[in-house]
PQR file with spaces between the fields and no chain letter, atoms N, CA, C, O and H, PARSE charges and radii, in Angstrom:
ATOM       1  N    MET     1     147.342  173.391 -138.486 -0.4000 1.5000
ATOM       2  CA   MET     1     147.492  173.521 -137.042 -0.0000 2.0000
ATOM       3  C    MET     1     147.381  172.227 -136.260  0.5500 1.7000
ATOM       4  O    MET     1     146.423  171.490 -136.494 -0.5500 1.4000
ATOM       5  N    ASN     2     148.207  171.922 -135.430 -0.4000 1.5000
ATOM       6  CA   ASN     2     148.012  170.643 -134.762 -0.0000 2.0000
ATOM       7  C    ASN     2     147.145  170.804 -133.605  0.5500 1.7000
ATOM       8  O    ASN     2     146.802  171.920 -133.215 -0.5500 1.4000
ATOM       9  H    ASN     2     148.985  172.520 -135.241  0.4000 1.0000
ATOM      10  N    GLN     3     146.740  169.602 -132.983 -0.4000 1.5000
ATOM      11  CA   GLN     3     145.772  169.598 -131.831 -0.0000 2.0000
ATOM      12  C    GLN     3     146.280  170.433 -130.745  0.5500 1.7000
ATOM      13  O    GLN     3     145.467  171.161 -130.175 -0.5500 1.4000
ATOM      14  H    GLN     3     147.019  168.695 -133.299  0.4000 1.0000
ATOM      15  N    GLU     4     147.559  170.438 -130.356 -0.4000 1.5000
ATOM      16  CA   GLU     4     148.010  171.046 -129.204 -0.0000 2.0000
ATOM      17  C    GLU     4     147.914  172.653 -129.561  0.5500 1.7000
ATOM      18  O    GLU     4     147.512  173.404 -128.673 -0.5500 1.4000
ATOM      19  H    GLU     4     148.220  169.847 -130.819  0.4000 1.0000
ATOM      20  N    LYS     5     148.234  173.128 -130.690 -0.4000 1.5000
ATOM      21  CA   LYS     5     148.128  174.502 -130.910 -0.0000 2.0000
ATOM      22  C    LYS     5     146.634  174.980 -130.890  0.5500 1.7000
ATOM      23  O    LYS     5     146.322  176.050 -130.367 -0.5500 1.4000
ATOM      24  H    LYS     5     148.561  172.518 -131.412  0.4000 1.0000
ATOM      25  N    ARG     6     145.746  174.162 -131.470 -0.4000 1.5000
ATOM      26  CA   ARG     6     144.364  174.404 -131.367 -0.0000 2.0000
ATOM      27  C    ARG     6     143.714  174.603 -129.897  0.5500 1.7000
ATOM      28  O    ARG     6     142.939  175.495 -129.553 -0.5500 1.4000
ATOM      29  H    ARG     6     146.000  173.293 -131.895  0.4000 1.0000
ATOM      30  N    GLU     7     144.175  173.654 -129.202 -0.4000 1.5000
ATOM      31  CA   GLU     7     143.804  173.685 -127.767 -0.0000 2.0000
ATOM      32  C    GLU     7     144.287  174.940 -126.992  0.5500 1.7000
ATOM      33  O    GLU     7     143.606  175.610 -126.215 -0.5500 1.4000
ATOM      34  H    GLU     7     144.805  172.929 -129.481  0.4000 1.0000
ATOM      35  N    HIS     8     145.638  175.148 -127.356 -0.4000 1.5000
ATOM      36  CA   HIS     8     146.183  176.466 -126.797 -0.0000 2.0000
ATOM      37  C    HIS     8     145.378  177.665 -127.229  0.5500 1.7000
ATOM      38  O    HIS     8     145.021  178.471 -126.370 -0.5500 1.4000
ATOM      39  H    HIS     8     146.191  174.605 -127.987  0.4000 1.0000
ATOM      40  N    GLN     9     145.064  177.845 -128.508 -0.4000 1.5000
ATOM      41  CA   GLN     9     144.198  178.880 -128.939 -0.0000 2.0000
ATOM      42  C    GLN     9     142.800  178.900 -128.378  0.5500 1.7000
ATOM      43  O    GLN     9     142.311  180.009 -128.163 -0.5500 1.4000
ATOM      44  H    GLN     9     145.354  177.190 -129.206  0.4000 1.0000
ATOM      45  N    ARG    10     142.067  177.784 -128.103 -0.4000 1.5000
ATOM      46  CA   ARG    10     140.814  177.651 -127.544 -0.0000 2.0000
ATOM      47  C    ARG    10     140.952  178.135 -126.150  0.5500 1.7000
ATOM      48  O    ARG    10     140.086  178.854 -125.650 -0.5500 1.4000
ATOM      49  H    ARG    10     142.464  176.883 -128.278  0.4000 1.0000
ATOM      50  N    GLN    11     142.048  177.753 -125.486 -0.4000 1.5000
ATOM      51  CA   GLN    11     142.068  178.185 -123.911 -0.0000 2.0000
ATOM      52  C    GLN    11     142.293  179.727 -123.933  0.5500 1.7000
ATOM      53  O    GLN    11     141.683  180.450 -123.145 -0.5500 1.4000
ATOM      54  H    GLN    11     142.752  177.170 -125.892  0.4000 1.0000
ATOM      55  N    ARG    12     143.182  180.227 -124.852 -0.4000 1.5000
ATOM      56  CA   ARG    12     143.332  181.764 -124.765 -0.0000 2.0000
ATOM      57  C    ARG    12     142.088  182.495 -125.113  0.5500 1.7000
ATOM      58  O    ARG    12     141.881  183.587 -124.585 -0.5500 1.4000
ATOM      59  H    ARG    12     143.677  179.640 -125.492  0.4000 1.0000
ATOM      60  N    VAL    13     141.229  181.979 -125.968 -0.4000 1.5000
ATOM      61  CA   VAL    13     139.997  182.584 -126.213 -0.0000 2.0000
ATOM      62  C    VAL    13     138.954  182.486 -124.949  0.5500 1.7000
ATOM      63  O    VAL    13     138.240  183.431 -124.613 -0.5500 1.4000
ATOM      64  H    VAL    13     141.397  181.092 -126.397  0.4000 1.0000
ATOM      65  N    ILE    14     138.967  181.331 -124.358 -0.4000 1.5000
ATOM      66  CA   ILE    14     138.263  181.271 -123.046 -0.0000 2.0000
ATOM      67  C    ILE    14     138.635  182.190 -122.027  0.5500 1.7000
ATOM      68  O    ILE    14     137.812  182.870 -121.415 -0.5500 1.4000
ATOM      69  H    ILE    14     139.547  180.564 -124.630  0.4000 1.0000
ATOM      70  N    ASN    15     139.988  182.224 -121.817 -0.4000 1.5000
ATOM      71  CA   ASN    15     140.610  183.117 -120.771 -0.0000 2.0000
ATOM      72  C    ASN    15     140.378  184.644 -121.193  0.5500 1.7000
ATOM      73  O    ASN    15     140.229  185.468 -120.291 -0.5500 1.4000
ATOM      74  H    ASN    15     140.657  181.672 -122.314  0.4000 1.0000
ATOM      75  N    ALA    16     140.346  185.023 -122.442 -0.4000 1.5000
ATOM      76  CA   ALA    16     140.034  186.270 -122.743 -0.0000 2.0000
ATOM      77  C    ALA    16     138.566  186.684 -122.492  0.5500 1.7000
ATOM      78  O    ALA    16     138.299  187.819 -122.097 -0.5500 1.4000
ATOM      79  H    ALA    16     140.467  184.353 -123.175  0.4000 1.0000
ATOM      80  N    THR    17     137.694  185.828 -122.706 -0.4000 1.5000
ATOM      81  CA   THR    17     136.204  185.977 -122.513 -0.0000 2.0000
ATOM      82  C    THR    17     136.036  186.041 -121.031  0.5500 1.7000
ATOM      83  O    THR    17     135.335  186.948 -120.584 -0.5500 1.4000
ATOM      84  H    THR    17     137.911  184.906 -123.027  0.4000 1.0000
ATOM      85  N    ILE    18     136.580  185.209 -120.235 -0.4000 1.5000
ATOM      86  CA   ILE    18     136.333  185.307 -118.820 -0.0000 2.0000
ATOM      87  C    ILE    18     136.864  186.664 -118.287  0.5500 1.7000
ATOM      88  O    ILE    18     136.213  187.312 -117.467 -0.5500 1.4000
ATOM      89  H    ILE    18     137.150  184.472 -120.598  0.4000 1.0000
ATOM      90  N    ASN    19     138.066  187.082 -118.774 -0.4000 1.5000
ATOM      91  CA   ASN    19     138.557  188.339 -118.334 -0.0000 2.0000
ATOM      92  C    ASN    19     137.691  189.495 -118.683  0.5500 1.7000
ATOM      93  O    ASN    19     137.480  190.388 -117.862 -0.5500 1.4000
ATOM      94  H    ASN    19     138.594  186.556 -119.440  0.4000 1.0000
ATOM      95  N    ASN    20     137.127  189.505 -120.010 -0.4000 1.5000
ATOM      96  CA   ASN    20     136.182  190.570 -120.419 -0.0000 2.0000
ATOM      97  C    ASN    20     134.942  190.565 -119.575  0.5500 1.7000
ATOM      98  O    ASN    20     134.447  191.624 -119.190 -0.5500 1.4000
ATOM      99  H    ASN    20     137.299  188.780 -120.677  0.4000 1.0000
ATOM     100  N    LEU    21     134.461  189.464 -119.295 -0.4000 1.5000
ATOM     101  CA   LEU    21     133.269  189.308 -118.451 -0.0000 2.0000
ATOM     102  C    LEU    21     133.425  189.909 -116.899  0.5500 1.7000
ATOM     103  O    LEU    21     132.553  190.510 -116.271 -0.5500 1.4000
ATOM     104  H    LEU    21     134.863  188.603 -119.608  0.4000 1.0000
ATOM     105  N    PHE    22     134.667  189.608 -116.491 -0.4000 1.5000
ATOM     106  CA   PHE    22     134.921  190.220 -115.149 -0.0000 2.0000
ATOM     107  C    PHE    22     134.931  191.703 -115.311  0.5500 1.7000
ATOM     108  O    PHE    22     134.325  192.340 -114.450 -0.5500 1.4000
ATOM     109  H    PHE    22     135.375  189.121 -117.001  0.4000 1.0000
ATOM     110  N    LEU    23     135.494  192.329 -116.233 -0.4000 1.5000
ATOM     111  CA   LEU    23     135.514  193.729 -116.443 -0.0000 2.0000
ATOM     112  C    LEU    23     134.106  194.334 -116.489  0.5500 1.7000
ATOM     113  O    LEU    23     133.812  195.365 -115.884 -0.5500 1.4000
ATOM     114  H    LEU    23     135.986  191.812 -116.933  0.4000 1.0000
ATOM     115  N    GLU    24     133.233  193.607 -117.266 -0.4000 1.5000
ATOM     116  CA   GLU    24     131.819  193.879 -117.407 -0.0000 2.0000
ATOM     117  C    GLU    24     131.135  193.885 -115.949  0.5500 1.7000
ATOM     118  O    GLU    24     130.404  194.803 -115.578 -0.5500 1.4000
ATOM     119  H    GLU    24     133.473  192.769 -117.758  0.4000 1.0000
ATOM     120  N    PHE    25     131.413  192.897 -115.259 -0.4000 1.5000
ATOM     121  CA   PHE    25     130.810  192.775 -113.898 -0.0000 2.0000
ATOM     122  C    PHE    25     131.231  193.867 -113.020  0.5500 1.7000
ATOM     123  O    PHE    25     130.433  194.450 -112.287 -0.5500 1.4000
ATOM     124  H    PHE    25     132.007  192.152 -115.560  0.4000 1.0000
ATOM     125  N    VAL    26     132.559  194.168 -113.089 -0.4000 1.5000
ATOM     126  CA   VAL    26     133.160  195.296 -112.382 -0.0000 2.0000
ATOM     127  C    VAL    26     132.311  196.573 -112.742  0.5500 1.7000
ATOM     128  O    VAL    26     131.756  197.210 -111.846 -0.5500 1.4000
ATOM     129  H    VAL    26     133.208  193.693 -113.684  0.4000 1.0000
ATOM     130  N    ASP    27     132.222  196.927 -114.027 -0.4000 1.5000
ATOM     131  CA   ASP    27     131.470  198.049 -114.393 -0.0000 2.0000
ATOM     132  C    ASP    27     129.999  198.095 -113.882  0.5500 1.7000
ATOM     133  O    ASP    27     129.400  199.104 -113.509 -0.5500 1.4000
ATOM     134  H    ASP    27     132.673  196.410 -114.754  0.4000 1.0000
ATOM     135  N    ASP    28     129.504  196.760 -113.936 -0.4000 1.5000
ATOM     136  CA   ASP    28     128.078  196.648 -113.356 -0.0000 2.0000
ATOM     137  C    ASP    28     127.838  196.801 -111.816  0.5500 1.7000
ATOM     138  O    ASP    28     126.712  196.828 -111.320 -0.5500 1.4000
ATOM     139  H    ASP    28     129.991  195.940 -114.239  0.4000 1.0000
ATOM     140  N    GLY    29     129.031  196.901 -111.090 -0.4000 1.5000
ATOM     141  CA   GLY    29     128.995  197.255 -109.650 -0.0000 2.0000
ATOM     142  C    GLY    29     129.242  195.879 -108.778  0.5500 1.7000
ATOM     143  O    GLY    29     128.664  195.708 -107.705 -0.5500 1.4000
ATOM     144  H    GLY    29     129.946  196.880 -111.493  0.4000 1.0000
ATOM     145  N    LEU    30     130.092  194.978 -109.300 -0.4000 1.5000
ATOM     146  CA   LEU    30     130.561  193.820 -108.560 -0.0000 2.0000
ATOM     147  C    LEU    30     131.157  194.258 -107.313  0.5500 1.7000
ATOM     148  O    LEU    30     132.049  195.106 -107.310 -0.5500 1.4000
ATOM     149  H    LEU    30     130.561  195.117 -110.172  0.4000 1.0000
ATOM     150  N    THR    31     130.643  193.643 -106.092 -0.4000 1.5000
ATOM     151  CA   THR    31     131.234  193.842 -104.851 -0.0000 2.0000
ATOM     152  C    THR    31     132.255  193.017 -104.511  0.5500 1.7000
ATOM     153  O    THR    31     132.513  191.992 -105.143 -0.5500 1.4000
ATOM     154  H    THR    31     129.918  192.953 -106.095  0.4000 1.0000
ATOM     155  N    ARG    32     132.979  193.467 -103.357 -0.4000 1.5000
ATOM     156  CA   ARG    32     134.050  192.457 -102.959 -0.0000 2.0000
ATOM     157  C    ARG    32     133.491  191.285 -102.430  0.5500 1.7000
ATOM     158  O    ARG    32     134.095  190.229 -102.617 -0.5500 1.4000
ATOM     159  H    ARG    32     132.769  194.299 -102.844  0.4000 1.0000
ATOM     160  N    GLU    33     132.254  191.291 -101.690 -0.4000 1.5000
ATOM     161  CA   GLU    33     131.570  190.093 -101.139 -0.0000 2.0000
ATOM     162  C    GLU    33     131.235  189.181 -102.210  0.5500 1.7000
ATOM     163  O    GLU    33     131.394  187.965 -102.106 -0.5500 1.4000
ATOM     164  H    GLU    33     131.763  192.149 -101.538  0.4000 1.0000
ATOM     165  N    GLU    34     130.763  189.767 -103.261 -0.4000 1.5000
ATOM     166  CA   GLU    34     130.251  188.910 -104.448 -0.0000 2.0000
ATOM     167  C    GLU    34     131.474  188.142 -105.063  0.5500 1.7000
ATOM     168  O    GLU    34     131.444  186.929 -105.270 -0.5500 1.4000
ATOM     169  H    GLU    34     130.634  190.756 -103.345  0.4000 1.0000
ATOM     170  N    LEU    35     132.442  188.863 -105.310 -0.4000 1.5000
ATOM     171  CA   LEU    35     133.689  188.336 -105.763 -0.0000 2.0000
ATOM     172  C    LEU    35     134.375  187.191 -104.871  0.5500 1.7000
ATOM     173  O    LEU    35     134.824  186.140 -105.327 -0.5500 1.4000
ATOM     174  H    LEU    35     132.466  189.848 -105.142  0.4000 1.0000
ATOM     175  N    LEU    36     134.378  187.547 -103.623 -0.4000 1.5000
ATOM     176  CA   LEU    36     134.742  186.433 -102.618 -0.0000 2.0000
ATOM     177  C    LEU    36     133.866  185.213 -102.711  0.5500 1.7000
ATOM     178  O    LEU    36     134.334  184.075 -102.738 -0.5500 1.4000
ATOM     179  H    LEU    36     134.013  188.401 -103.253  0.4000 1.0000
ATOM     180  N    ASP    37     132.573  185.487 -102.761 -0.4000 1.5000
ATOM     181  CA   ASP    37     131.569  184.183 -102.784 -0.0000 2.0000
ATOM     182  C    ASP    37     131.857  183.526 -104.154  0.5500 1.7000
ATOM     183  O    ASP    37     131.831  182.296 -104.201 -0.5500 1.4000
ATOM     184  H    ASP    37     132.193  186.411 -102.739  0.4000 1.0000
ATOM     185  N    ASN    38     132.129  184.236 -105.277 -0.4000 1.5000
ATOM     186  CA   ASN    38     132.420  183.488 -106.477 -0.0000 2.0000
ATOM     187  C    ASN    38     133.723  182.665 -106.493  0.5500 1.7000
ATOM     188  O    ASN    38     133.818  181.587 -107.081 -0.5500 1.4000
ATOM     189  H    ASN    38     132.151  185.235 -105.239  0.4000 1.0000
ATOM     190  N    ILE    39     134.735  183.261 -105.795 -0.4000 1.5000
ATOM     191  CA   ILE    39     135.939  182.608 -105.657 -0.0000 2.0000
ATOM     192  C    ILE    39     135.852  181.374 -104.788  0.5500 1.7000
ATOM     193  O    ILE    39     136.517  180.366 -105.023 -0.5500 1.4000
ATOM     194  H    ILE    39     134.658  184.136 -105.317  0.4000 1.0000
ATOM     195  N    ARG    40     135.051  181.480 -103.825 -0.4000 1.5000
ATOM     196  CA   ARG    40     134.812  180.241 -103.017 -0.0000 2.0000
ATOM     197  C    ARG    40     134.008  179.304 -103.700  0.5500 1.7000
ATOM     198  O    ARG    40     134.318  178.119 -103.572 -0.5500 1.4000
ATOM     199  H    ARG    40     134.511  182.300 -103.634  0.4000 1.0000
ATOM     200  N    LYS    41     133.006  179.607 -104.423 -0.4000 1.5000
ATOM     201  CA   LYS    41     132.277  178.585 -105.144 -0.0000 2.0000
ATOM     202  C    LYS    41     133.010  178.044 -106.404  0.5500 1.7000
ATOM     203  O    LYS    41     132.730  176.890 -106.730 -0.5500 1.4000
ATOM     204  H    LYS    41     132.755  180.569 -104.528  0.4000 1.0000
ATOM     205  N    ASN    42     133.903  178.722 -107.144 -0.4000 1.5000
ATOM     206  CA   ASN    42     134.608  178.337 -108.284 -0.0000 2.0000
ATOM     207  C    ASN    42     136.053  178.916 -108.238  0.5500 1.7000
ATOM     208  O    ASN    42     136.363  179.803 -109.033 -0.5500 1.4000
ATOM     209  H    ASN    42     134.130  179.659 -106.879  0.4000 1.0000
ATOM     210  N    PRO    43     136.826  178.501 -107.449 -0.5600 1.5000
ATOM     211  CA   PRO    43     138.261  179.020 -107.448  0.2800 2.0000
ATOM     212  C    PRO    43     138.956  178.879 -108.735  0.5500 1.7000
ATOM     213  O    PRO    43     139.764  179.758 -109.036 -0.5500 1.4000
ATOM     214  N    LYS    44     138.762  177.925 -109.512 -0.4000 1.5000
ATOM     215  CA   LYS    44     139.570  177.719 -110.688 -0.0000 2.0000
ATOM     216  C    LYS    44     139.261  178.809 -111.736  0.5500 1.7000
ATOM     217  O    LYS    44     140.140  179.286 -112.454 -0.5500 1.4000
ATOM     218  H    LYS    44     138.106  177.211 -109.268  0.4000 1.0000
ATOM     219  N    THR    45     138.013  179.164 -111.783 -0.4000 1.5000
ATOM     220  CA   THR    45     137.742  180.333 -112.592 -0.0000 2.0000
ATOM     221  C    THR    45     137.862  181.757 -111.960  0.5500 1.7000
ATOM     222  O    THR    45     138.405  182.647 -112.614 -0.5500 1.4000
ATOM     223  H    THR    45     137.298  178.777 -111.200  0.4000 1.0000
ATOM     224  N    TRP    46     137.429  181.972 -110.853 -0.4000 1.5000
ATOM     225  CA   TRP    46     137.378  183.175 -110.148 -0.0000 2.0000
ATOM     226  C    TRP    46     138.791  183.641 -109.387  0.5500 1.7000
ATOM     227  O    TRP    46     139.069  184.823 -109.189 -0.5500 1.4000
ATOM     228  H    TRP    46     136.988  181.248 -110.322  0.4000 1.0000
ATOM     229  N    GLY    47     139.546  182.639 -109.035 -0.4000 1.5000
ATOM     230  CA   GLY    47     140.725  182.825 -108.282 -0.0000 2.0000
ATOM     231  C    GLY    47     141.676  183.755 -108.798  0.5500 1.7000
ATOM     232  O    GLY    47     142.408  184.385 -108.034 -0.5500 1.4000
ATOM     233  H    GLY    47     139.320  181.678 -109.195  0.4000 1.0000
ATOM     234  N    ARG    48     141.722  183.894 -110.100 -0.4000 1.5000
ATOM     235  CA   ARG    48     142.801  184.841 -110.802 -0.0000 2.0000
ATOM     236  C    ARG    48     142.331  186.192 -110.513  0.5500 1.7000
ATOM     237  O    ARG    48     143.171  187.074 -110.689 -0.5500 1.4000
ATOM     238  H    ARG    48     141.128  183.382 -110.720  0.4000 1.0000
ATOM     239  N    PHE    49     141.159  186.557 -110.101 -0.4000 1.5000
ATOM     240  CA   PHE    49     140.759  188.009 -109.839 -0.0000 2.0000
ATOM     241  C    PHE    49     140.895  188.204 -108.322  0.5500 1.7000
ATOM     242  O    PHE    49     140.475  189.283 -107.905 -0.5500 1.4000
ATOM     243  H    PHE    49     140.476  185.840 -109.958  0.4000 1.0000
ATOM     244  N    ALA    50     141.420  187.334 -107.404 -0.4000 1.5000
ATOM     245  CA   ALA    50     141.513  187.539 -105.865 -0.0000 2.0000
ATOM     246  C    ALA    50     142.259  188.931 -105.656  0.5500 1.7000
ATOM     247  O    ALA    50     141.942  189.657 -104.713 -0.5500 1.4000
ATOM     248  H    ALA    50     141.762  186.457 -107.743  0.4000 1.0000
ATOM     249  N    GLU    51     143.275  189.292 -106.573 -0.4000 1.5000
ATOM     250  CA   GLU    51     144.083  190.396 -106.262 -0.0000 2.0000
ATOM     251  C    GLU    51     143.192  191.638 -106.272  0.5500 1.7000
ATOM     252  O    GLU    51     143.607  192.635 -105.680 -0.5500 1.4000
ATOM     253  H    GLU    51     143.533  188.702 -107.339  0.4000 1.0000
ATOM     254  N    PHE    52     141.966  191.676 -106.908 -0.4000 1.5000
ATOM     255  CA   PHE    52     141.220  192.846 -107.096 -0.0000 2.0000
ATOM     256  C    PHE    52     140.142  193.032 -105.928  0.5500 1.7000
ATOM     257  O    PHE    52     139.400  194.014 -105.943 -0.5500 1.4000
ATOM     258  H    PHE    52     141.629  190.866 -107.389  0.4000 1.0000
ATOM     259  N    VAL    53     140.071  192.072 -104.916 -0.4000 1.5000
ATOM     260  CA   VAL    53     139.093  192.078 -103.915 -0.0000 2.0000
ATOM     261  C    VAL    53     139.108  193.471 -103.173  0.5500 1.7000
ATOM     262  O    VAL    53     138.065  194.121 -103.100 -0.5500 1.4000
ATOM     263  H    VAL    53     140.674  191.274 -104.904  0.4000 1.0000
ATOM     264  N    GLU    54     140.232  193.911 -102.647 -0.4000 1.5000
ATOM     265  CA   GLU    54     140.239  195.068 -101.906 -0.0000 2.0000
ATOM     266  C    GLU    54     140.111  196.458 -102.730  0.5500 1.7000
ATOM     267  O    GLU    54     139.981  197.562 -102.200 -0.5500 1.4000
ATOM     268  H    GLU    54     141.080  193.383 -102.706  0.4000 1.0000
ATOM     269  N    GLN    55     140.163  196.235 -103.956 -0.4000 1.5000
ATOM     270  CA   GLN    55     139.873  197.400 -104.916 -0.0000 2.0000
ATOM     271  C    GLN    55     138.375  197.572 -105.233  0.5500 1.7000
ATOM     272  O    GLN    55     137.980  198.629 -105.725 -0.5500 1.4000
ATOM     273  H    GLN    55     140.268  195.338 -104.386  0.4000 1.0000
ATOM     274  N    LEU    56     137.557  196.585 -104.970 -0.4000 1.5000
ATOM     275  CA   LEU    56     136.063  196.640 -105.174 -0.0000 2.0000
ATOM     276  C    LEU    56     135.295  197.191 -104.085  0.5500 1.7000
ATOM     277  O    LEU    56     135.696  197.056 -102.929 -0.5500 1.4000
ATOM     278  H    LEU    56     137.878  195.727 -104.570  0.4000 1.0000
ATOM     279  N    PRO    57     134.179  197.827 -104.365 -0.5600 1.5000
ATOM     280  CA   PRO    57     133.419  198.452 -103.316  0.2800 2.0000
ATOM     281  C    PRO    57     132.790  197.223 -102.375  0.5500 1.7000
ATOM     282  O    PRO    57     132.547  196.120 -102.866 -0.5500 1.4000
ATOM     283  N    SER    58     132.577  197.505 -101.108 -0.4000 1.5000
ATOM     284  CA   SER    58     131.938  196.598 -100.294 -0.0000 2.0000
ATOM     285  C    SER    58     130.410  196.928 -100.314  0.5500 1.7000
ATOM     286  O    SER    58     130.050  198.095 -100.470 -0.5500 1.4000
ATOM     287  H    SER    58     132.775  198.400 -100.709  0.4000 1.0000
ATOM     288  N    LYS    59     129.599  196.015 -100.174 -0.4000 1.5000
ATOM     289  CA   LYS    59     128.120  196.217 -100.122 -0.0000 2.0000
ATOM     290  C    LYS    59     127.800  196.736  -98.736  0.5500 1.7000
ATOM     291  O    LYS    59     126.677  197.182  -98.499 -0.5500 1.4000
ATOM     292  H    LYS    59     129.891  195.067 -100.048  0.4000 1.0000
ATOM     293  N    HIS    60     128.755  196.695  -97.805 -0.4000 1.5000
ATOM     294  CA   HIS    60     128.488  197.185  -96.322 -0.0000 2.0000
ATOM     295  C    HIS    60     129.042  198.661  -96.249  0.5500 1.7000
ATOM     296  O    HIS    60     128.862  199.280  -95.200 -0.5500 1.4000
ATOM     297  H    HIS    60     129.668  196.333  -97.998  0.4000 1.0000
ATOM     298  N    GLN    61     129.656  199.218  -97.217 -0.4000 1.5000
ATOM     299  CA   GLN    61     130.229  200.574  -97.044 -0.0000 2.0000
ATOM     300  C    GLN    61     129.493  201.537  -98.178  0.5500 1.7000
ATOM     301  O    GLN    61     129.277  201.100  -99.308 -0.5500 1.4000
ATOM     302  H    GLN    61     129.803  198.715  -98.069  0.4000 1.0000
ATOM     303  N    PRO    62     129.164  202.743  -97.826 -0.5600 1.5000
ATOM     304  CA   PRO    62     128.674  203.540  -98.789  0.2800 2.0000
ATOM     305  C    PRO    62     129.756  203.707  -99.839  0.5500 1.7000
ATOM     306  O    PRO    62     130.943  203.547  -99.554 -0.5500 1.4000
ATOM     307  N    HIS    63     129.295  204.064 -101.184 -0.4000 1.5000
ATOM     308  CA   HIS    63     130.268  204.296 -102.296 -0.0000 2.0000
ATOM     309  C    HIS    63     130.890  205.648 -102.193  0.5500 1.7000
ATOM     310  O    HIS    63     131.718  206.012 -103.027 -0.5500 1.4000
ATOM     311  H    HIS    63     128.330  204.194 -101.416  0.4000 1.0000
């Protein structure tokens, strides 16, 4: 396996890990405010989840 393929595989593993962690955070009650704050602080990592903001509960609204 050449270096380019190894890097591609490494990035796929990183992305899958980040996606799985996001799902765990959602299961643990991630709010839209928390997601927006995370996107603001680290848009490269969290920006991919921006489309889910409106689907998450707000800490200002009852569940």
